RODO-2510 file (C-alpha; in nm, 4 decimals, decimal comma):
residues 70
     n   res          X          Y          Z
     1     m    -0,0121    -0,0242    -0,0171
     2     a     0,0778     0,3431     0,0081
     3     g     0,3139     0,3413     0,3473
     4     e     0,2303     0,4852     0,6221
     5     v    -0,0916     0,6887     0,7488
     6     k    -0,0119     1,0807     0,9190
     7     s    -0,3967     1,2023     0,8659
     8     a    -0,7647     1,1475     0,8482
     9     l    -0,7576     1,2209     0,4896
    10     e    -0,5111     0,9730     0,3715
    11     a    -0,6819     0,6822     0,5859
    12     t    -1,0808     0,8161     0,5048
    13     k    -0,9120     0,7504     0,1039
    14     i    -0,7586     0,4903     0,1163
    15     a    -1,1271     0,3825     0,2872
    16     k    -1,3247     0,5673     0,0205
    17     d    -1,0983     0,3999    -0,2120
    18     y    -1,1818     0,0040    -0,1296
    19     v    -1,5720     0,0494     0,0243
    20     g    -1,5989     0,1748    -0,3775
    21     k    -1,5524    -0,1533    -0,4955
    22     y    -1,8449    -0,2011    -0,3063
    23     k    -2,1012    -0,0136    -0,2895
    24     f    -2,1405     0,3551    -0,5213
    25     f    -2,2922     0,6465    -0,2541
    26     l    -2,0036     0,6917     0,0135
    27     r    -2,0142     0,9311     0,1807
    28     p    -1,7311     1,0192     0,5287
    29     l    -1,8583     1,0081     0,9000
    30     k    -1,4991     1,0010     1,0968
    31     a    -1,1796     0,8833     1,0844
    32     v    -0,9918     0,8191     1,3978
    33     r    -0,6149     0,7136     1,5598
    34     e    -0,5448     0,5034     1,8078
    35     d    -0,2557     0,4159     1,8974
    36     d    -0,0895     0,2756     1,5694
    37     t    -0,4957     0,2225     1,4414
    38     w    -0,8115     0,4184     1,2526
    39     f    -1,1065     0,3873     1,2425
    40     v    -1,2634     0,5315     0,9930
    41     d    -1,6367     0,4959     0,9870
    42     l    -1,8523     0,5315     0,5647
    43     d    -2,1838     0,6255     0,5252
    44     v    -2,3277     0,3960     0,2348
    45     g    -2,6738     0,4348     0,2937
    46     g    -2,7589     0,6984     0,0906
    47     f    -3,1074     0,7974     0,1538
    48     n    -3,0859     0,5719     0,5000
    49     t    -2,7473     0,6151     0,6907
    50     i    -2,5791     0,3032     0,7356
    51     v    -2,2052     0,2884     0,8580
    52     a    -1,9108     0,0940     0,7527
    53     k    -1,6606     0,0565     0,9151
    54     v    -1,2934    -0,0211     0,8435
    55     k    -1,0055    -0,0385     1,0348
    56     i    -0,6190     0,0978     0,8622
    57     d    -0,2446     0,0238     0,9874
    58     a    -0,1398     0,3432     0,9876
    59     k     0,1843     0,2113     0,9601
    60     s     0,1700     0,0433     0,6344
    61     g    -0,2045     0,1965     0,5378
    62     e    -0,2993    -0,2075     0,4717
    63     i    -0,6285    -0,2469     0,5534
    64     i    -0,6629    -0,4424     0,8691
    65     e    -1,0259    -0,5245     0,9174
    66     y    -1,4158    -0,4299     0,7824
    67     n    -1,7575    -0,4249     0,7609
    68     i    -1,9578    -0,3528     0,4846
    69     p    -2,3351    -0,3942     0,5932
    70     e    -2,5598    -0,4929     0,2382
***
């Protein structure tokens, strides 16, 4: 991936690029860093708020875990 993720903007871009493969509508809600992990929430619901959650390793930029609701 891209290497160290230093900002919420970078973490959000990584999450949007990944979730965008599966969902058309994407609206960033939150990006928070805790220790060496970024937690990014994206609204993928369109009319209703449906939250996709993505965990990103801050050191490598790799996606550790994700949850994309149907």
